[in-house]
N, CA, C, O and the ligand as a Tripos MOL2 file, in Angstrom:
@<TRIPOS>MOLECULE
protein
  261   259    66     0     0
PROTEIN
NO_CHARGES

@<TRIPOS>ATOM
      1 N         -29.6940   32.4230  -59.8350 N.3       1 MET1
      2 CA        -28.8380   31.5730  -58.9940 C.3       1 MET1
      3 C         -28.1580   32.3650  -57.9140 C.2       1 MET1
      4 O         -27.7370   31.8380  -56.8850 O.2       1 MET1
      5 N         -28.0620   33.6810  -58.1850 N.am      2 ASP2
      6 CA        -27.4960   34.5200  -57.1310 C.3       2 ASP2
      7 C         -28.5600   35.0240  -56.1750 C.2       2 ASP2
      8 O         -28.2720   35.7530  -55.2260 O.2       2 ASP2
      9 N         -29.8170   34.6170  -56.4480 N.am      3 ASN3
     10 CA        -30.9040   35.0940  -55.5930 C.3       3 ASN3
     11 C         -31.0410   34.3070  -54.3070 C.2       3 ASN3
     12 O         -31.7790   34.7000  -53.4030 O.2       3 ASN3
     13 N         -30.3340   33.2050  -54.2250 N.am      4 VAL4
     14 CA        -30.4730   32.3830  -53.0250 C.3       4 VAL4
     15 C         -30.0950   33.2010  -51.8110 C.2       4 VAL4
     16 O         -29.1860   34.0310  -51.8350 O.2       4 VAL4
     17 N         -30.8110   32.9390  -50.7800 N.am      5 GLU5
     18 CA        -30.5230   33.6270  -49.5290 C.3       5 GLU5
     19 C         -29.0740   33.3690  -49.1510 C.2       5 GLU5
     20 O         -28.5830   32.2430  -49.2200 O.2       5 GLU5
     21 N         -28.4140   34.4280  -48.7540 N.am      6 ARG6
     22 CA        -27.0030   34.3030  -48.4360 C.3       6 ARG6
     23 C         -26.8340   33.5350  -47.1290 C.2       6 ARG6
     24 O         -27.4200   33.8860  -46.1050 O.2       6 ARG6
     25 N         -26.0310   32.4900  -47.1840 N.am      7 LYS7
     26 CA        -25.7710   31.7080  -45.9790 C.3       7 LYS7
     27 C         -24.3050   31.8370  -45.5990 C.2       7 LYS7
     28 O         -23.4070   31.7070  -46.4310 O.2       7 LYS7
     29 N         -24.1010   32.0890  -44.3610 N.am      8 TRP8
     30 CA        -22.7280   32.1730  -43.8700 C.3       8 TRP8
     31 C         -22.2750   30.7910  -43.4570 C.2       8 TRP8
     32 O         -23.0370   30.0070  -42.8920 O.2       8 TRP8
     33 N         -21.0390   30.5150  -43.7460 N.am      9 LYS9
     34 CA        -20.4910   29.2330  -43.3040 C.3       9 LYS9
     35 C         -19.2830   29.4710  -42.4200 C.2       9 LYS9
     36 O         -18.5160   30.4180  -42.5960 O.2       9 LYS9
     37 N         -19.1510   28.5660  -41.4600 N.am     10 CYS10
     38 CA        -18.0250   28.6780  -40.5390 C.3      10 CYS10
     39 C         -16.7170   28.4490  -41.2940 C.2      10 CYS10
     40 O         -16.6000   27.5020  -42.0720 O.2      10 CYS10
     41 N         -15.7520   29.3080  -41.0630 N.am     11 ALA11
     42 CA        -14.4590   29.1880  -41.7360 C.3      11 ALA11
     43 C         -13.6860   27.9810  -41.2190 C.2      11 ALA11
     44 O         -12.8390   27.4320  -41.9250 O.2      11 ALA11
     45 N         -13.9740   27.5730  -40.0020 N.am     12 LYS12
     46 CA        -13.2270   26.4620  -39.3960 C.3      12 LYS12
     47 C         -13.7810   25.1080  -39.7840 C.2      12 LYS12
     48 O         -13.0390   24.2380  -40.2400 O.2      12 LYS12
     49 N         -15.0980   24.9200  -39.6050 N.am     13 CYS13
     50 CA        -15.6370   23.5800  -39.8080 C.3      13 CYS13
     51 C         -16.6520   23.5140  -40.9410 C.2      13 CYS13
     52 O         -17.1130   22.4260  -41.2860 O.2      13 CYS13
     53 N         -17.0120   24.6640  -41.5320 N.am     14 GLY14
     54 CA        -17.9010   24.6490  -42.6820 C.3      14 GLY14
     55 C         -19.3740   24.4900  -42.3520 C.2      14 GLY14
     56 O         -20.1950   24.3680  -43.2610 O.2      14 GLY14
     57 N         -19.7260   24.4890  -41.0810 N.am     15 ALA15
     58 CA        -21.1320   24.3740  -40.7030 C.3      15 ALA15
     59 C         -21.8520   25.6880  -41.0200 C.2      15 ALA15
     60 O         -21.2460   26.7590  -41.0240 O.2      15 ALA15
     61 N         -23.1660   25.5810  -41.2870 N.am     16 GLU16
     62 CA        -23.9380   26.7730  -41.5800 C.3      16 GLU16
     63 C         -24.1520   27.5630  -40.2920 C.2      16 GLU16
     64 O         -24.5220   27.0090  -39.2570 O.2      16 GLU16
     65 N         -23.9130   28.8540  -40.3810 N.am     17 LEU17
     66 CA        -24.0620   29.6700  -39.1760 C.3      17 LEU17
     67 C         -25.5350   29.9150  -38.8730 C.2      17 LEU17
     68 O         -26.3510   30.0670  -39.7820 O.2      17 LEU17
     69 N         -25.8580   29.9500  -37.6120 N.am     18 VAL18
     70 CA        -27.2360   30.2110  -37.1840 C.3      18 VAL18
     71 C         -27.2430   31.4690  -36.3140 C.2      18 VAL18
     72 O         -26.2760   31.7510  -35.6070 O.2      18 VAL18
     73 N         -28.3500   32.2220  -36.3730 N.am     19 PRO19
     74 CA        -28.4280   33.4370  -35.5560 C.3      19 PRO19
     75 C         -28.3410   33.0910  -34.0690 C.2      19 PRO19
     76 O         -29.1120   32.2770  -33.5590 O.2      19 PRO19
     77 N         -27.4170   33.7080  -33.4060 N.am     20 THR20
     78 CA        -27.1760   33.4180  -31.9990 C.3      20 THR20
     79 C         -27.0100   34.7200  -31.2370 C.2      20 THR20
     80 O         -26.3780   35.6660  -31.7050 O.2      20 THR20
     81 N         -27.5880   34.7380  -30.0680 N.am     21 ARG21
     82 CA        -27.4790   35.9600  -29.2770 C.3      21 ARG21
     83 C         -26.1480   35.9570  -28.5300 C.2      21 ARG21
     84 O         -25.8500   35.0420  -27.7630 O.2      21 ARG21
     85 N         -25.3710   36.9820  -28.7670 N.am     22 ILE22
     86 CA        -24.1080   37.1060  -28.0550 C.3      22 ILE22
     87 C         -24.1180   38.4080  -27.2610 C.2      22 ILE22
     88 O         -24.9760   39.2680  -27.4600 O.2      22 ILE22
     89 N         -23.1690   38.5330  -26.3790 N.am     23 VAL23
     90 CA        -23.0990   39.7510  -25.5730 C.3      23 VAL23
     91 C         -21.8070   40.4970  -25.8790 C.2      23 VAL23
     92 O         -20.7100   39.9490  -25.7750 O.2      23 VAL23
     93 N         -21.9630   41.7290  -26.2490 N.am     24 PHE24
     94 CA        -20.8390   42.6220  -26.4780 C.3      24 PHE24
     95 C         -20.4340   43.2600  -25.1640 C.2      24 PHE24
     96 O         -21.2810   43.6750  -24.3740 O.2      24 PHE24
     97 N         -19.1580   43.3330  -24.9440 N.am     25 GLN25
     98 CA        -18.6730   44.0850  -23.7930 C.3      25 GLN25
     99 C         -17.9360   45.2860  -24.3480 C.2      25 GLN25
    100 O         -16.9680   45.1430  -25.0940 O.2      25 GLN25
    101 N         -18.3900   46.4490  -23.9890 N.am     26 TYR26
    102 CA        -17.7220   47.6440  -24.5000 C.3      26 TYR26
    103 C         -17.8890   48.7930  -23.5170 C.2      26 TYR26
    104 O         -18.9950   49.0880  -23.0620 O.2      26 TYR26
    105 N         -16.7970   49.4200  -23.2060 N.am     27 MET27
    106 CA        -16.7890   50.5580  -22.3040 C.3      27 MET27
    107 C         -17.5480   50.2740  -21.0090 C.2      27 MET27
    108 O         -18.3210   51.0960  -20.5170 O.2      27 MET27
    109 N         -17.2990   49.0970  -20.4870 N.am     28 GLY28
    110 CA        -17.8800   48.7500  -19.1930 C.3      28 GLY28
    111 C         -19.3520   48.3860  -19.2310 C.2      28 GLY28
    112 O         -19.9720   48.2070  -18.1830 O.2      28 GLY28
    113 N         -19.9240   48.2730  -20.4280 N.am     29 ARG29
    114 CA        -21.3170   47.8870  -20.5410 C.3      29 ARG29
    115 C         -21.4330   46.6400  -21.3860 C.2      29 ARG29
    116 O         -20.5410   46.3360  -22.1790 O.2      29 ARG29
    117 N         -22.5130   45.9270  -21.2240 N.am     30 SER30
    118 CA        -22.7150   44.7780  -22.0910 C.3      30 SER30
    119 C         -24.0420   44.9170  -22.8230 C.2      30 SER30
    120 O         -25.0370   45.3910  -22.2760 O.2      30 SER30
    121 N         -24.0190   44.4870  -24.0780 N.am     31 PHE31
    122 CA        -25.1820   44.5950  -24.9400 C.3      31 PHE31
    123 C         -25.4280   43.2700  -25.6380 C.2      31 PHE31
    124 O         -24.5120   42.6860  -26.2170 O.2      31 PHE31
    125 N         -26.6500   42.8030  -25.5840 N.am     32 GLY32
    126 CA        -26.9830   41.5730  -26.2930 C.3      32 GLY32
    127 C         -27.2470   41.8910  -27.7560 C.2      32 GLY32
    128 O         -27.8640   42.9050  -28.0810 O.2      32 GLY32
    129 N         -26.7730   41.0140  -28.6350 N.am     33 TYR33
    130 CA        -26.9890   41.2400  -30.0470 C.3      33 TYR33
    131 C         -27.0170   39.9100  -30.7620 C.2      33 TYR33
    132 O         -26.3180   38.9720  -30.3770 O.2      33 TYR33
    133 N         -27.8370   39.8260  -31.8180 N.am     34 GLU34
    134 CA        -27.9220   38.5620  -32.5330 C.3      34 GLU34
    135 C         -27.0040   38.5830  -33.7410 C.2      34 GLU34
    136 O         -27.1120   39.4580  -34.6000 O.2      34 GLU34
    137 N         -26.1030   37.6190  -33.8040 N.am     35 VAL35
    138 CA        -25.1700   37.5260  -34.9210 C.3      35 VAL35
    139 C         -25.1320   36.0790  -35.4040 C.2      35 VAL35
    140 O         -25.4920   35.1640  -34.6630 O.2      35 VAL35
    141 N         -24.6940   35.8730  -36.6530 N.am     36 PRO36
    142 CA        -24.5390   34.4940  -37.1330 C.3      36 PRO36
    143 C         -23.3840   33.8280  -36.3900 C.2      36 PRO36
    144 O         -22.2800   34.3700  -36.3330 O.2      36 PRO36
    145 N         -23.6420   32.6580  -35.8240 N.am     37 ALA37
    146 CA        -22.5850   31.9430  -35.1230 C.3      37 ALA37
    147 C         -22.6380   30.4640  -35.4890 C.2      37 ALA37
    148 O         -23.6860   29.9340  -35.8580 O.2      37 ALA37
    149 N         -21.4950   29.8180  -35.3780 N.am     38 CYS38
    150 CA        -21.3870   28.4060  -35.7190 C.3      38 CYS38
    151 C         -21.9410   27.5440  -34.5900 C.2      38 CYS38
    152 O         -21.5210   27.6830  -33.4410 O.2      38 CYS38
    153 N         -22.8890   26.6470  -34.9110 N.am     39 PRO39
    154 CA        -23.4490   25.7760  -33.8730 C.3      39 PRO39
    155 C         -22.4520   24.7160  -33.4160 C.2      39 PRO39
    156 O         -22.6240   24.1280  -32.3480 O.2      39 PRO39
    157 N         -21.4170   24.4670  -34.2080 N.am     40 ASN40
    158 CA        -20.4260   23.4440  -33.8850 C.3      40 ASN40
    159 C         -19.3530   23.9520  -32.9330 C.2      40 ASN40
    160 O         -19.1710   23.4240  -31.8350 O.2      40 ASN40
    161 N         -18.6470   24.9850  -33.3740 N.am     41 CYS41
    162 CA        -17.5110   25.4410  -32.5710 C.3      41 CYS41
    163 C         -17.7720   26.7720  -31.8830 C.2      41 CYS41
    164 O         -16.9250   27.2680  -31.1400 O.2      41 CYS41
    165 N         -18.9610   27.3610  -32.1320 N.am     42 GLY42
    166 CA        -19.3200   28.5690  -31.3930 C.3      42 GLY42
    167 C         -18.6800   29.8390  -31.9080 C.2      42 GLY42
    168 O         -18.7790   30.8910  -31.2760 O.2      42 GLY42
    169 N         -18.0210   29.7480  -33.0570 N.am     43 ASP43
    170 CA        -17.4140   30.9310  -33.6380 C.3      43 ASP43
    171 C         -18.5050   31.8850  -34.1230 C.2      43 ASP43
    172 O         -19.3600   31.5000  -34.9210 O.2      43 ASP43
    173 N         -18.4740   33.1150  -33.6470 N.am     44 ALA44
    174 CA        -19.4640   34.0870  -34.0930 C.3      44 ALA44
    175 C         -18.8880   34.9300  -35.2100 C.2      44 ALA44
    176 O         -17.7160   35.3050  -35.1900 O.2      44 ALA44
    177 N         -19.7300   35.2200  -36.1790 N.am     45 PHE45
    178 CA        -19.2820   36.0930  -37.2520 C.3      45 PHE45
    179 C         -19.7340   37.5080  -36.9540 C.2      45 PHE45
    180 O         -20.9280   37.8030  -36.9980 O.2      45 PHE45
    181 N         -18.7940   38.3800  -36.6530 N.am     46 ILE46
    182 CA        -19.1230   39.7710  -36.3950 C.3      46 ILE46
    183 C         -18.3800   40.6060  -37.4140 C.2      46 ILE46
    184 O         -17.1520   40.6930  -37.3880 O.2      46 ILE46
    185 N         -19.1190   41.2120  -38.2990 N.am     47 SER47
    186 CA        -18.4700   42.0170  -39.3260 C.3      47 SER47
    187 C         -17.9150   43.2860  -38.7100 C.2      47 SER47
    188 O         -18.3620   43.7430  -37.6580 O.2      47 SER47
    189 N         -16.9330   43.8380  -39.3930 N.am     48 GLU48
    190 CA        -16.3080   45.0570  -38.8890 C.3      48 GLU48
    191 C         -17.3340   46.1840  -38.8240 C.2      48 GLU48
    192 O         -17.3370   46.9890  -37.8930 O.2      48 GLU48
    193 N         -18.2100   46.2220  -39.8400 N.am     49 ASP49
    194 CA        -19.2480   47.2520  -39.8600 C.3      49 ASP49
    195 C         -20.1560   47.1390  -38.6570 C.2      49 ASP49
    196 O         -20.5120   48.1400  -38.0360 O.2      49 ASP49
    197 N         -20.5280   45.9100  -38.3310 N.am     50 LEU50
    198 CA        -21.4180   45.6940  -37.1980 C.3      50 LEU50
    199 C         -20.7360   46.1380  -35.9130 C.2      50 LEU50
    200 O         -21.3360   46.8240  -35.0860 O.2      50 LEU50
    201 N         -19.4890   45.7470  -35.7520 N.am     51 ALA51
    202 CA        -18.7620   46.1080  -34.5400 C.3      51 ALA51
    203 C         -18.6400   47.6260  -34.4210 C.2      51 ALA51
    204 O         -18.8430   48.1970  -33.3500 O.2      51 ALA51
    205 N         -18.3070   48.2610  -35.5270 N.am     52 LYS52
    206 CA        -18.1630   49.7190  -35.5010 C.3      52 LYS52
    207 C         -19.4920   50.3920  -35.2210 C.2      52 LYS52
    208 O         -19.5700   51.3370  -34.4360 O.2      52 LYS52
    209 N         -20.5450   49.8930  -35.8730 N.am     53 GLY53
    210 CA        -21.8770   50.4680  -35.6770 C.3      53 GLY53
    211 C         -22.3080   50.3340  -34.2360 C.2      53 GLY53
    212 O         -22.8940   51.2510  -33.6600 O.2      53 GLY53
    213 N         -22.0110   49.1740  -33.6520 N.am     54 LYS54
    214 CA        -22.3990   48.9130  -32.2730 C.3      54 LYS54
    215 C         -21.6480   49.8400  -31.3350 C.2      54 LYS54
    216 O         -22.2280   50.3840  -30.3950 O.2      54 LYS54
    217 N         -20.3710   50.0190  -31.5860 N.am     55 MET55
    218 CA        -19.5760   50.8790  -30.7150 C.3      55 MET55
    219 C         -20.0360   52.3240  -30.8220 C.2      55 MET55
    220 O         -20.0960   53.0370  -29.8200 O.2      55 MET55
    221 N         -20.3610   52.7590  -32.0410 N.am     56 ALA56
    222 CA        -20.8460   54.1260  -32.2240 C.3      56 ALA56
    223 C         -22.1530   54.3060  -31.4640 C.2      56 ALA56
    224 O         -22.4040   55.3580  -30.8760 O.2      56 ALA56
    225 N         -22.9820   53.2650  -31.4820 N.am     57 GLU57
    226 CA        -24.2640   53.3140  -30.7860 C.3      57 GLU57
    227 C         -24.0370   53.4560  -29.2810 C.2      57 GLU57
    228 O         -24.6830   54.2620  -28.6110 O.2      57 GLU57
    229 N         -23.1160   52.6650  -28.7740 N.am     58 VAL58
    230 CA        -22.8150   52.7110  -27.3490 C.3      58 VAL58
    231 C         -22.2790   54.0790  -26.9660 C.2      58 VAL58
    232 O         -22.6580   54.6520  -25.9450 O.2      58 VAL58
    233 N         -21.3900   54.5890  -27.8070 N.am     59 GLU59
    234 CA        -20.8040   55.8920  -27.5040 C.3      59 GLU59
    235 C         -21.8710   56.9820  -27.4800 C.2      59 GLU59
    236 O         -21.8300   57.8730  -26.6320 O.2      59 GLU59
    237 N         -22.8320   56.9140  -28.4140 N.am     60 SER60
    238 CA        -23.8720   57.9460  -28.4380 C.3      60 SER60
    239 C         -24.7860   57.7950  -27.2280 C.2      60 SER60
    240 O         -25.3030   58.7860  -26.7120 O.2      60 SER60
    241 N         -24.9860   56.5590  -26.7730 N.am     61 LEU61
    242 CA        -25.7990   56.3380  -25.5820 C.3      61 LEU61
    243 C         -25.1320   56.9700  -24.3650 C.2      61 LEU61
    244 O         -25.7900   57.5730  -23.5170 O.2      61 LEU61
    245 N         -23.8130   56.8170  -24.3030 N.am     62 MET62
    246 CA        -23.0850   57.3480  -23.1530 C.3      62 MET62
    247 C         -23.1130   58.8780  -23.1690 C.2      62 MET62
    248 O         -23.1770   59.5210  -22.1210 O.2      62 MET62
    249 N         -23.0640   59.4480  -24.3760 N.am     63 GLU63
    250 CA        -23.0580   60.9040  -24.4820 C.3      63 GLU63
    251 C         -24.3900   61.5160  -24.0800 C.2      63 GLU63
    252 O         -24.4550   62.6620  -23.6350 O.2      63 GLU63
    253 N         -25.4350   60.7450  -24.2420 N.am     64 ASP64
    254 CA        -26.7690   61.2410  -23.9190 C.3      64 ASP64
    255 C         -26.9640   61.5050  -22.4330 C.2      64 ASP64
    256 O         -27.8870   62.2170  -22.0390 O.2      64 ASP64
    257 N         -26.1280   60.9530  -21.6450 N.am     65 LYS65
    258 CA        -26.2870   61.0590  -20.1890 C.3      65 LYS65
    259 C         -26.1120   62.4920  -19.6900 C.2      65 LYS65
    260 O         -26.2160   62.7450  -18.4890 O.2      65 LYS65
    261 ZN        -17.4420   26.0410  -36.7640 Zn       66 ZN66
@<TRIPOS>BOND
     1     1     2 1
     2     2     3 1
     3     3     4 2
     4     3     5 am
     5     5     6 1
     6     6     7 1
     7     7     8 2
     8     7     9 am
     9     9    10 1
    10    10    11 1
    11    11    12 2
    12    11    13 am
    13    13    14 1
    14    14    15 1
    15    15    16 2
    16    15    17 am
    17    17    18 1
    18    18    19 1
    19    19    20 2
    20    19    21 am
    21    21    22 1
    22    22    23 1
    23    23    24 2
    24    23    25 am
    25    25    26 1
    26    26    27 1
    27    27    28 2
    28    27    29 am
    29    29    30 1
    30    30    31 1
    31    31    32 2
    32    31    33 am
    33    33    34 1
    34    34    35 1
    35    35    36 2
    36    35    37 am
    37    37    38 1
    38    38    39 1
    39    39    40 2
    40    39    41 am
    41    41    42 1
    42    42    43 1
    43    43    44 2
    44    43    45 am
    45    45    46 1
    46    46    47 1
    47    47    48 2
    48    47    49 am
    49    49    50 1
    50    50    51 1
    51    51    52 2
    52    51    53 am
    53    53    54 1
    54    54    55 1
    55    55    56 2
    56    55    57 am
    57    57    58 1
    58    58    59 1
    59    59    60 2
    60    59    61 am
    61    61    62 1
    62    62    63 1
    63    63    64 2
    64    63    65 am
    65    65    66 1
    66    66    67 1
    67    67    68 2
    68    67    69 am
    69    69    70 1
    70    70    71 1
    71    71    72 2
    72    71    73 am
    73    73    74 1
    74    74    75 1
    75    75    76 2
    76    75    77 am
    77    77    78 1
    78    78    79 1
    79    79    80 2
    80    79    81 am
    81    81    82 1
    82    82    83 1
    83    83    84 2
    84    83    85 am
    85    85    86 1
    86    86    87 1
    87    87    88 2
    88    87    89 am
    89    89    90 1
    90    90    91 1
    91    91    92 2
    92    91    93 am
    93    93    94 1
    94    94    95 1
    95    95    96 2
    96    95    97 am
    97    97    98 1
    98    98    99 1
    99    99   100 2
   100    99   101 am
   101   101   102 1
   102   102   103 1
   103   103   104 2
   104   103   105 am
   105   105   106 1
   106   106   107 1
   107   107   108 2
   108   107   109 am
   109   109   110 1
   110   110   111 1
   111   111   112 2
   112   111   113 am
   113   113   114 1
   114   114   115 1
   115   115   116 2
   116   115   117 am
   117   117   118 1
   118   118   119 1
   119   119   120 2
   120   119   121 am
   121   121   122 1
   122   122   123 1
   123   123   124 2
   124   123   125 am
   125   125   126 1
   126   126   127 1
   127   127   128 2
   128   127   129 am
   129   129   130 1
   130   130   131 1
   131   131   132 2
   132   131   133 am
   133   133   134 1
   134   134   135 1
   135   135   136 2
   136   135   137 am
   137   137   138 1
   138   138   139 1
   139   139   140 2
   140   139   141 am
   141   141   142 1
   142   142   143 1
   143   143   144 2
   144   143   145 am
   145   145   146 1
   146   146   147 1
   147   147   148 2
   148   147   149 am
   149   149   150 1
   150   150   151 1
   151   151   152 2
   152   151   153 am
   153   153   154 1
   154   154   155 1
   155   155   156 2
   156   155   157 am
   157   157   158 1
   158   158   159 1
   159   159   160 2
   160   159   161 am
   161   161   162 1
   162   162   163 1
   163   163   164 2
   164   163   165 am
   165   165   166 1
   166   166   167 1
   167   167   168 2
   168   167   169 am
   169   169   170 1
   170   170   171 1
   171   171   172 2
   172   171   173 am
   173   173   174 1
   174   174   175 1
   175   175   176 2
   176   175   177 am
   177   177   178 1
   178   178   179 1
   179   179   180 2
   180   179   181 am
   181   181   182 1
   182   182   183 1
   183   183   184 2
   184   183   185 am
   185   185   186 1
   186   186   187 1
   187   187   188 2
   188   187   189 am
   189   189   190 1
   190   190   191 1
   191   191   192 2
   192   191   193 am
   193   193   194 1
   194   194   195 1
   195   195   196 2
   196   195   197 am
   197   197   198 1
   198   198   199 1
   199   199   200 2
   200   199   201 am
   201   201   202 1
   202   202   203 1
   203   203   204 2
   204   203   205 am
   205   205   206 1
   206   206   207 1
   207   207   208 2
   208   207   209 am
   209   209   210 1
   210   210   211 1
   211   211   212 2
   212   211   213 am
   213   213   214 1
   214   214   215 1
   215   215   216 2
   216   215   217 am
   217   217   218 1
   218   218   219 1
   219   219   220 2
   220   219   221 am
   221   221   222 1
   222   222   223 1
   223   223   224 2
   224   223   225 am
   225   225   226 1
   226   226   227 1
   227   227   228 2
   228   227   229 am
   229   229   230 1
   230   230   231 1
   231   231   232 2
   232   231   233 am
   233   233   234 1
   234   234   235 1
   235   235   236 2
   236   235   237 am
   237   237   238 1
   238   238   239 1
   239   239   240 2
   240   239   241 am
   241   241   242 1
   242   242   243 1
   243   243   244 2
   244   243   245 am
   245   245   246 1
   246   246   247 1
   247   247   248 2
   248   247   249 am
   249   249   250 1
   250   250   251 1
   251   251   252 2
   252   251   253 am
   253   253   254 1
   254   254   255 1
   255   255   256 2
   256   255   257 am
   257   257   258 1
   258   258   259 1
   259   259   260 2
@<TRIPOS>SUBSTRUCTURE
     1 MET1         2 RESIDUE 1 A MET
     2 ASP2         6 RESIDUE 1 A ASP
     3 ASN3        10 RESIDUE 1 A ASN
     4 VAL4        14 RESIDUE 1 A VAL
     5 GLU5        18 RESIDUE 1 A GLU
     6 ARG6        22 RESIDUE 1 A ARG
     7 LYS7        26 RESIDUE 1 A LYS
     8 TRP8        30 RESIDUE 1 A TRP
     9 LYS9        34 RESIDUE 1 A LYS
    10 CYS10       38 RESIDUE 1 A CYS
    11 ALA11       42 RESIDUE 1 A ALA
    12 LYS12       46 RESIDUE 1 A LYS
    13 CYS13       50 RESIDUE 1 A CYS
    14 GLY14       54 RESIDUE 1 A GLY
    15 ALA15       58 RESIDUE 1 A ALA
    16 GLU16       62 RESIDUE 1 A GLU
    17 LEU17       66 RESIDUE 1 A LEU
    18 VAL18       70 RESIDUE 1 A VAL
    19 PRO19       74 RESIDUE 1 A PRO
    20 THR20       78 RESIDUE 1 A THR
    21 ARG21       82 RESIDUE 1 A ARG
    22 ILE22       86 RESIDUE 1 A ILE
    23 VAL23       90 RESIDUE 1 A VAL
    24 PHE24       94 RESIDUE 1 A PHE
    25 GLN25       98 RESIDUE 1 A GLN
    26 TYR26      102 RESIDUE 1 A TYR
    27 MET27      106 RESIDUE 1 A MET
    28 GLY28      110 RESIDUE 1 A GLY
    29 ARG29      114 RESIDUE 1 A ARG
    30 SER30      118 RESIDUE 1 A SER
    31 PHE31      122 RESIDUE 1 A PHE
    32 GLY32      126 RESIDUE 1 A GLY
    33 TYR33      130 RESIDUE 1 A TYR
    34 GLU34      134 RESIDUE 1 A GLU
    35 VAL35      138 RESIDUE 1 A VAL
    36 PRO36      142 RESIDUE 1 A PRO
    37 ALA37      146 RESIDUE 1 A ALA
    38 CYS38      150 RESIDUE 1 A CYS
    39 PRO39      154 RESIDUE 1 A PRO
    40 ASN40      158 RESIDUE 1 A ASN
    41 CYS41      162 RESIDUE 1 A CYS
    42 GLY42      166 RESIDUE 1 A GLY
    43 ASP43      170 RESIDUE 1 A ASP
    44 ALA44      174 RESIDUE 1 A ALA
    45 PHE45      178 RESIDUE 1 A PHE
    46 ILE46      182 RESIDUE 1 A ILE
    47 SER47      186 RESIDUE 1 A SER
    48 GLU48      190 RESIDUE 1 A GLU
    49 ASP49      194 RESIDUE 1 A ASP
    50 LEU50      198 RESIDUE 1 A LEU
    51 ALA51      202 RESIDUE 1 A ALA
    52 LYS52      206 RESIDUE 1 A LYS
    53 GLY53      210 RESIDUE 1 A GLY
    54 LYS54      214 RESIDUE 1 A LYS
    55 MET55      218 RESIDUE 1 A MET
    56 ALA56      222 RESIDUE 1 A ALA
    57 GLU57      226 RESIDUE 1 A GLU
    58 VAL58      230 RESIDUE 1 A VAL
    59 GLU59      234 RESIDUE 1 A GLU
    60 SER60      238 RESIDUE 1 A SER
    61 LEU61      242 RESIDUE 1 A LEU
    62 MET62      246 RESIDUE 1 A MET
    63 GLU63      250 RESIDUE 1 A GLU
    64 ASP64      254 RESIDUE 1 A ASP
    65 LYS65      258 RESIDUE 1 A LYS
    66 ZN66       261 GROUP 0 **** ****
């Protein structure tokens, strides 16, 4: 019963989140990324780990220059 695919639900309206492409703005650059977002109210679920990982990625990209 715990094997069911994990589904995220919107905290506001309870709708099932769907993968949606959003754009991160960080350090003057923008990056497209797919995250679970609510089709009703547009709330995107971005975990802290994802945000941190993304920022670390951006920072390493900038250092490569
Ligand atoms: Zn919602």
